[in-house]
N, C-alpha and C positions, 0 to 999 in steps of 0.2 A: 203422293200417296204411297204408303209402305205396303208391300204385299208379301205374303208368306209364300215361300217356294213350295210347290207341290211335290210330294213324294212320288216316285215312279208308280204309275197306275192309279194315282189318286185323282178323283173327280172333284172339281171345285163346285161347291154348292152355289146355287144362284137364287137370289131372292126375287120374288115377283116384282116386275117393273124395273129390274136392273139388268144390265147386260153382264153376262159371265165373261171371264177372261178369254174363253174360246171364241166368243162372238165379237171381240173388239176388232177394230179396223186393223187390217194387216199392215197398213202404212204407219201405224203409231210405233215409234222406236221405243224399245224397252231400255230405260236408263239403268246403268250398272250401279249407280250410287243409291238407287232406291231399293235394291235387293238387300235382304237382311240374312245374316248367317244364323238361322234358327237353331242349328245344332249347337253353336257356341252359346246362344242365349239359354237354351234348355240346359246346357252344361252348367252355366253360371247360376241359373235358378236352382238346380239340384244342389250345387255347392252351398248356396245361401240357405236353402231349406235344411241341409245337413248341419250347418253352423247354428241355425236357430234352434234346431232340435237338440244339439249338443249343450246349449245353454240351459236346457231344462224348462220346466213349467214356470210361468210367470207367477210371482208371489204377489197376490192381490192385496195382502196385508202389509206389504213392505212400507208404504207411506205411514200407516198407523204405527207399525213397529219402530220406524225411524223417529216419529214424534215422541213415542214413549221413551225410547233410548235417549233422545235429546233432553227430555225432561229429567230423566234419571241422571244424566251427566251434569245438568245444571244443579240438581239437588246435591250430588256428590261434590261438585266444585264448591258449593256453599259450605258443606260440611267440612271440606278440607280447609277452606279459609278460616272457618271457626276454630278448627283444631290448631292451625298455625298461630292464630291470634291467642288462643288459650295457652299454647306452649310458651309464647313470648311473655304472656302475663305471668305464667308460673315461674319462668326464669327470673322475672323482675321481683316477684314475691320472694323467691329463694334467696336472691342477692340481698334483698332488704333484711330478711331474717338472719342471714349470715352476718351482715354488717351490725345489726342490732345485738345479736348474740355476742359478737366479739367485743362490742362496746360495754355491754353489761358484764361480761366476764372480766374485762380489764378493770372496770370500776369495782367489782366485787373482790377481785384479787388484791387491788390496792388497799381496800378497807381491811381485808383479812391480814395482809402483811403488816399494816400499821398496828392492828390489835395484837398480832403475834409478838411484835417487838415490845409492846407494853406488857403483855402477859409474861413474857420470858423474864423481863427485868423483875417483875413482882414475884414470880415463882422461884427464881434462883437468887434473889437478893442482889440484883445488879447484873452487870454484864450486858452484852449486846448479842442480838440474833437477827437474822434476816432470812426472808423467803425469796427465792429466785425462781423465775419461770424458765424452764428449759424449752426452747422453741425448736429444738432439733426434731425432725420426724423420726419416729421409730418404725422399724419394719413390723408389719402386721403379723 
């Protein structure tokens, strides 16, 4: 049985029908392992109480806030995935437009070149002319 040490001058309360510590048999040896350092326990309790108070009040809405934030994160992740997929789709469309534009331009230029050669010969009564495409990049 663990017992609290009495402070000097402290009288231990006794319950009806029980023997107080003062009325115990004198021949009962007091075991040193059963004594508790109450000063140390009170010090630890005060330290723990101080640490708990330093944490601040308990946020009773934390679970609900967490659930809301988790739903928001899931929503934003889906939005991000949609944007990434849309970006990839747009890049594919841009590449297709560029490819088609180059093909159409090349076809159109070939037809214009052919017609220019014919028209040059008719306008000038013979001779030859040619259109060449300069593929060098010009500074903007």
